[in-house]
C-alpha positions in Angstrom: -7.3 -13.5 12.8 -5.0 -15.4 14.1 -3.7 -15.9 17.5 -1.2 -13.1 18.5 0.3 -14.5 21.9 3.4 -15.0 20.0 3.8 -11.4 18.7 5.7 -9.3 21.2 3.8 -6.1 22.3 5.8 -3.3 20.4 4.7 -5.5 17.2 0.9 -5.5 18.1 1.0 -1.6 19.0 3.5 -0.8 15.8 1.2 -2.7 13.8 -2.3 -0.9 15.8 -0.8 2.3 15.5 0.2 2.3 11.7 -3.4 1.0 10.6 -4.8 3.6 12.3 -2.8 6.6 10.7 -3.4 4.9 7.3 -7.3 5.1 8.0 -7.3 8.4 10.1 -4.8 9.6 7.5 -7.3 8.7 4.5 -10.8 9.6 6.2 -9.0 13.6 6.6 -8.2 13.3 3.2 -11.2 12.8 1.8 -12.8 15.6 4.1 -9.9 17.8 2.5 -11.1 16.9 -1.1 -14.9 17.6 -0.5 -13.5 21.2 0.9 -10.9 22.1 -2.1 -7.9 21.6 -1.0 -6.8 18.3 -2.4 -7.5 18.7 -6.1 -7.1 16.3 -8.8 -7.9 12.6 -8.5 -7.9 10.8 -5.1 -8.0 7.4 -4.3 -8.7 6.2 -0.7 -6.9 3.2 1.2 -10.2 2.5 3.3 -10.6 -1.0 4.4 -6.7 -2.0 3.2 -4.4 -1.1 5.8 -3.5 -4.2 6.9 -1.8 -5.4 3.3 0.6 -2.3 3.6 0.7 -2.3 7.7 1.7 -6.6 7.7 3.8 -6.5 4.6 6.3 -3.6 4.9 7.0 -4.4 8.8 8.8 -7.4 7.3 11.2 -5.1 5.0 15.0 -3.2 5.4 15.0 0.6 5.0 16.7 -0.1 2.4 14.8 -2.2 0.5 12.5 -1.1 -2.0 8.7 -0.4 -2.3 6.9 0.6 -5.7 3.3 1.2 -5.5 0.2 2.1 -7.7 -2.0 4.7 -8.0 -3.7 4.2 -4.0 0.2 4.8 -3.0 -0.4 7.2 0.4 -0.6 3.7 3.0 1.9 2.2 1.5 4.4 5.9 1.8 3.5 6.2 4.9 4.6 2.0 6.4 7.1 2.6 4.2 8.0 6.1 6.2 7.4 8.6 4.8 6.4 11.8 6.9 2.6 12.0 7.2 3.3 16.3 7.2 5.4 15.8 3.7 2.7 13.6 2.3 0.1 15.4 3.1 1.4 18.5 1.9 2.1 17.2 -1.6 -1.4 15.8 -1.8 -2.5 19.6 -1.1 0.0 21.0 -3.9 2.2 22.8 -1.3 5.9 23.6 -1.5 7.1 21.8 1.1 5.5 18.4 -0.4 7.7 15.4 -1.7 7.6 16.7 -4.7 7.3 20.1 -4.1 3.6 19.9 -4.6 4.0 18.5 -8.1 3.1 14.5 -7.7 0.2 14.7 -6.6 -1.8 11.2 -4.9 -1.0 9.1 -7.2 2.7 9.7 -7.6 3.7 10.4 -3.9 8.2 9.5 -3.6 10.7 9.2 -1.6 14.2 8.4 -2.2 15.6 8.7 2.0 12.8 5.9 2.5 13.2 4.1 -1.0 9.5 4.2 -1.4 10.3 4.1 -5.1 6.6 6.3 -5.8 2.8 5.9 -6.8 2.2 5.3 -10.8 -0.6 6.5 -12.3 -0.7 4.0 -15.6 -2.0 0.5 -14.3 0.4 -1.7 -14.2 3.3 0.7 -15.0 5.3 0.2 -11.9 5.6 -4.0 -13.0 8.7 -3.2 -15.0 10.2 -0.2 -12.9 9.9 -2.9 -10.2 11.7 -5.7 -12.0 14.4 -3.3 -13.2 15.1 -2.2 -9.7 15.3 -6.0 -8.8 17.6 -6.5 -11.9 19.9 -3.7 -10.6 20.1 -4.9 -6.8 21.2 -8.7 -8.2 23.7 -6.7 -10.6 24.8 -5.2 -7.8 24.7 -8.0 -4.7 23.4 -5.2 -2.4 21.1 -7.5 -0.2 18.3 -5.5 -1.3 14.5 -6.6 -2.3 12.0 -5.2 -4.0 8.4 -5.4 -3.3 5.8 -4.6 -6.2 2.0 -3.6 -4.7 -0.1 -3.8 -7.8 -3.9 -4.3 -8.2 -6.5 -6.9 -9.5 -6.5 -4.5 -13.1 -2.6 -4.4 -13.4 -2.9 -8.4 -14.3 -4.8 -7.6 -17.4 -1.6 -5.8 -18.6 1.1 -6.8 -20.9 3.4 -5.8 -18.3 2.6 -8.4 -16.0 3.5 -11.7 -18.0 6.6 -10.3 -19.0 8.1 -8.2 -15.5 6.9 -12.0 -14.1 8.6 -13.5 -17.5 11.6 -12.0 -17.1 12.1 -12.2 -13.1 11.6 -15.6 -13.0 14.3 -16.0 -16.0 16.9 -14.0 -14.6 15.7 -15.2 -10.4 15.5 -11.4 -9.3 14.9 -10.9 -5.4 11.5 -9.7 -6.4 7.7 -9.9 -4.7 4.7 -9.6 -6.3 2.5 -8.6 -4.3 -1.3 -8.5 -5.6 -3.7 -6.3 -4.1 -7.4 -8.0 -5.1 -9.8 -6.0 -3.8 -12.2 -7.5 -6.7 -12.9 -4.7 -8.3 -10.7 -3.0 -11.4 -13.1 0.7 -11.1 -16.4 -0.8 -11.2 -16.0 -3.5 -12.7 -15.5 -7.0 -10.8 -12.6 -9.1 -11.1 -15.3 -11.7 -12.3 -15.5 -10.4 -15.1 -12.4 -8.8 -16.6 -10.0 -11.8 -15.3 -10.5 -15.9 -16.8 -8.9 -16.6 -13.2 -11.4 -14.9 -11.1 -10.5 -14.5 -7.4 -7.6 -17.4 -8.0 -5.7 -14.7 -9.9 -2.6 -16.0 -8.1 -2.2 -19.6 -9.9 -1.2 -17.4 -12.8 1.9 -17.4 -11.5 2.9 -20.7 -11.6 3.2 -21.0 -15.4 6.1 -18.7 -14.8 7.4 -20.8 -11.8 6.7 -18.3 -9.4 5.9 -19.7 -5.9 2.7 -18.1 -5.1 -0.1 -17.7 -2.3 -3.0 -16.0 -1.4 -3.8 -14.9 2.0 -6.1 -13.2 4.1 -5.5 -9.4 2.9 -7.5 -8.5 5.8 -5.9 -9.7 8.2 -2.6 -8.1 9.7 -0.4 -10.9 11.5 -1.8 -13.3 8.2 0.0 -10.5 5.9 3.1 -9.9 8.1 3.4 -14.4 8.3 3.1 -14.8 4.2 6.0 -12.3 3.8 8.1 -12.8 6.6 8.4 -16.0 4.3 8.4 -14.6 1.0 11.3 -12.0 1.8 13.6 -15.4 3.6 13.2 -16.9 1.0 14.3 -14.1 -1.8 16.9 -12.9 0.4 18.3 -16.5 0.1 18.6 -15.8 -3.4 15.6 -18.4 -4.3 14.4 -16.1 -6.9 10.7 -14.0 -6.6 7.4 -15.1 -5.0 4.1 -14.1 -5.7 1.5 -13.3 -3.2 -2.5 -12.8 -3.5 -4.3 -10.8 -0.4 -8.1 -11.0 -0.9 -8.7 -7.8 0.8 -12.0 -5.1 0.1 -12.0 -1.4 -0.4 -14.6 0.0 1.8 -15.1 3.4 -0.5 -15.3 3.7 -3.8 -12.3 3.3 -7.0 -11.6 7.6 -6.0 -13.5 10.2 -4.5 -15.5 10.9 -7.9 -16.9 7.5 -7.7 -20.0 6.7 -6.1 -20.2 2.7 -5.9 -23.6 2.5 -7.2 -21.8 -1.1 -8.9 -21.4 -2.7 -5.7 -24.3 -4.1 -3.2 -25.1 -3.1 0.0 -24.8 -6.2 1.4 -21.7 -6.9 0.1 -20.0 -3.9 1.6 -21.8 -4.5 5.0 -20.9 -8.4 4.8 -16.7 -6.7 4.4 -17.0 -4.2 6.9 -17.7 -6.9 9.9 -14.3 -7.6 8.4 -12.7 -4.2 9.3 -8.9 -5.1 10.0 -8.5 -2.7 12.6 -11.4 -3.6 14.3 -10.7 -7.2 14.4 -7.0 -6.6 15.8 -8.0 -4.5 18.1 -10.6 -7.5 19.3 -8.0 -9.8 19.4 -5.4 -7.6 20.9 -7.8 -7.2 23.6 -8.9 -10.6 24.1 -5.1 -11.9 24.5 -4.8 -9.0 26.6 -2.0 -8.1 24.9 -3.2 -4.3 24.3 -4.8 -2.4 27.2 -8.6 -0.2 26.4 -6.2 2.5 28.5 -3.2 1.9 25.5 -6.0 1.6 22.6 -7.1 5.4 24.1 -3.3 6.7 24.0 -2.4 5.2 21.0 -5.6 6.8 19.6 -4.8 10.4 21.0 -1.1 9.9 19.1 -2.7 9.1 15.9 -4.9 12.2 15.9 -2.8 14.1 17.3 -0.4 13.5 14.2 -2.9 14.2 11.9 -3.6 16.8 12.5 -0.7 18.4 12.3 0.0 16.9 8.7 -3.3 18.9 7.8 -1.9 22.2 9.5 1.6 21.4 7.7 0.0 21.3 5.0 -2.2 24.3 5.1 0.2 26.4 6.6 2.7 26.1 3.7 3.5 27.9 0.9 2.5 27.3 -2.9 5.3 26.4 -5.2 6.2 29.3 -6.9 5.8 30.4 -10.3 9.2 30.3 -10.8 9.5 26.7 -9.8 7.5 25.7 -13.0 10.7 24.9 -15.1 12.1 23.1 -12.5 13.4 19.4 -12.7 12.2 20.1 -16.3 14.9 18.0 -19.0 14.8 19.4 -22.4 
């Protein structure tokens, strides 16, 4: 991880707080899933926290974020209330979509978090459309579209990049390459292997590959990408190399990955690395870390309490927001 000496202390503490909030929130979700309180599919973001934290910290509140089905970290980083997110995951009426969206379909118009999408690659044309609307309105907003390496083999990937380039749209395509599309390594599914970002060059979109386990590297790359897009120079493509520490979903034993590979990536844990450099450069004290950790733990426990005590959706709500 690069030096953090030039970063303001308030930024450092906020980066740590957000990464830890995402980690502890996801760990709690895993426990609630095994208890049967979260049902359906559940895809955890553990190991990838530096991306959501570093990237979204560079955005304005009015900017749009569009995500995939591993969306909890993006939602929290964009400012969604952890209580409301947890209630949605538990299918409660107080959730962001009244308990009807669940884990893969978080959405919050107030923070301009424009949804997680369960269809692989389905968010790409939606993000492109949002960016097109912003350009028509000349409202200064940019759209960030997060997607995984499995999405790059979908037709929407190429169509979206092509149109965004032709029309010069204010969109950042952000690939979270965790090396596995479900249970298959990217080397077996994509001819570009682990250099997918090079595909953007054929669409004349500037692209870069970055360390997705380093929150400061992500933030720096995004700061430059955001600057370029806001100047009206069109889309940017970023590929962050990262790793999910857990299986594809809670139902995935992850037996296809070698234990040595997982252990090697765990040595690069983005939260542990960030804490170590902050202590070594005396930017955050050990006592301050303890305070942040207590604050995060209290926030997660409050989210669990809120979800537990929230009511189930009423039977009459089954026809709400349904249009014929």
